[in-house]
C-alpha positions in Angstrom: 114.4 225.5 -39.5 115.9 227.6 -36.6 117.3 226.0 -33.6 115.7 226.9 -30.3 117.5 228.6 -27.4 120.5 226.8 -25.9 120.1 224.8 -22.8 122.3 225.5 -19.8 124.4 222.4 -20.7 124.9 223.6 -24.2 125.9 227.0 -22.9 128.4 225.5 -20.4 129.9 223.2 -22.9 130.2 226.0 -25.5 132.2 228.1 -23.1 134.5 225.2 -22.3 135.0 224.6 -26.0 136.0 228.2 -26.5 138.8 228.2 -23.9 142.4 228.0 -25.3 144.3 224.9 -24.4 146.3 226.9 -21.8 143.1 228.3 -20.2 141.4 224.9 -20.3 144.3 223.3 -18.3 144.3 226.2 -15.9 140.5 225.8 -15.6 140.8 222.1 -14.7 143.5 222.7 -12.2 141.6 225.4 -10.4 138.4 223.3 -10.5 140.3 220.4 -8.9 141.3 222.7 -6.0 138.0 224.6 -5.7 135.4 223.4 -3.2 132.1 225.1 -4.1 128.6 225.1 -2.6 129.6 222.9 0.4 130.8 220.3 -2.0 134.4 219.1 -2.3 136.3 219.9 -5.4 136.2 217.6 -8.5 139.0 215.0 -8.3 142.0 215.8 -10.4 142.0 212.2 -11.6 138.6 212.7 -13.3 139.7 216.0 -14.8 143.3 215.6 -15.9 142.8 214.0 -19.3 139.0 214.7 -19.6 137.8 216.3 -22.9 135.6 219.3 -22.5 132.4 217.4 -23.0 133.3 215.1 -20.1 134.2 218.0 -17.9 130.8 219.6 -18.6 129.1 216.3 -17.7 131.2 215.9 -14.5 130.3 219.4 -13.4 126.6 218.7 -13.9 126.8 215.4 -12.0 128.9 216.9 -9.2 127.0 220.2 -8.6 123.7 220.0 -10.5 123.2 222.0 -13.7 122.7 225.6 -12.3 125.4 225.2 -9.6 127.8 223.8 -12.3 127.3 227.0 -14.2 127.9 229.1 -11.1 131.0 227.1 -10.3 132.3 227.6 -13.8 131.7 231.4 -13.5 133.7 231.5 -10.3 136.5 229.5 -11.9 136.5 231.7 -15.0 137.0 234.7 -12.6 139.9 232.8 -10.8 141.7 232.2 -14.1 141.3 235.9 -15.0 138.6 235.3 -17.7 136.1 237.8 -16.3 134.9 238.4 -19.9 133.8 234.7 -20.1 132.3 234.8 -16.6 130.2 237.8 -17.5 129.0 236.3 -20.8 128.2 232.9 -19.2 126.2 234.7 -16.4 124.2 236.6 -19.1 123.6 233.4 -21.1 122.6 231.5 -17.9 120.1 234.2 -17.0 118.4 233.8 -20.4 118.6 230.0 -20.9 115.4 228.0 -21.0 114.6 226.4 -17.6 116.8 228.8 -15.6 115.7 228.9 -12.0 113.6 225.7 -12.2 116.2 223.4 -10.7 117.2 225.6 -7.7 117.1 223.8 -4.4 114.1 224.5 -2.1 116.3 225.7 0.8 118.1 228.2 -1.4 121.4 227.1 0.3 124.3 228.0 -1.9 122.3 230.1 -4.3 123.2 233.6 -5.2 120.6 236.4 -5.1 120.2 236.2 -8.9 119.4 232.5 -8.7 116.8 232.5 -6.0 113.2 232.3 -6.7 111.7 234.1 -3.7 108.1 233.3 -2.8 105.8 236.3 -2.6 105.3 235.8 1.2 108.8 237.1 1.7 108.3 240.4 -0.1 
C-alpha cells in the first residue's frame, strides 16, 4: 500500500530532520531572533533544547501551518541553505491542502500563497 502525499507538517518536519546538528542550532538561533509576519520571534527558551519534532509543532502553533513553512524558508535562506529553501518551497506548493489555510485578508502572504478571487483579475 502506497502512502499518500505528505502534509505540510510532514514536509516541514522532514526538512528539520535533514539539517546537520550545526545547521539545526543555527536555525534555532536565527528563528529566536526572527520576527515574521507581524509576529514576534519564537522564544529561545522554547527552542534551545527542543527536538526537531517540537520545533515543527512550535512553528505551527506560533505562525499557523503555511506561515510556519514560509518562516522556515526564510530562515533557511538566512543560514545559507538556499537549496533547502527552494526544495521546501517546491514541496509546499505541491502539498495537499496548500492554500486552504491562508488568511482572508492576505496579510503577510506572498504572491505564491494568495488565492485571488476572480473579481480582482
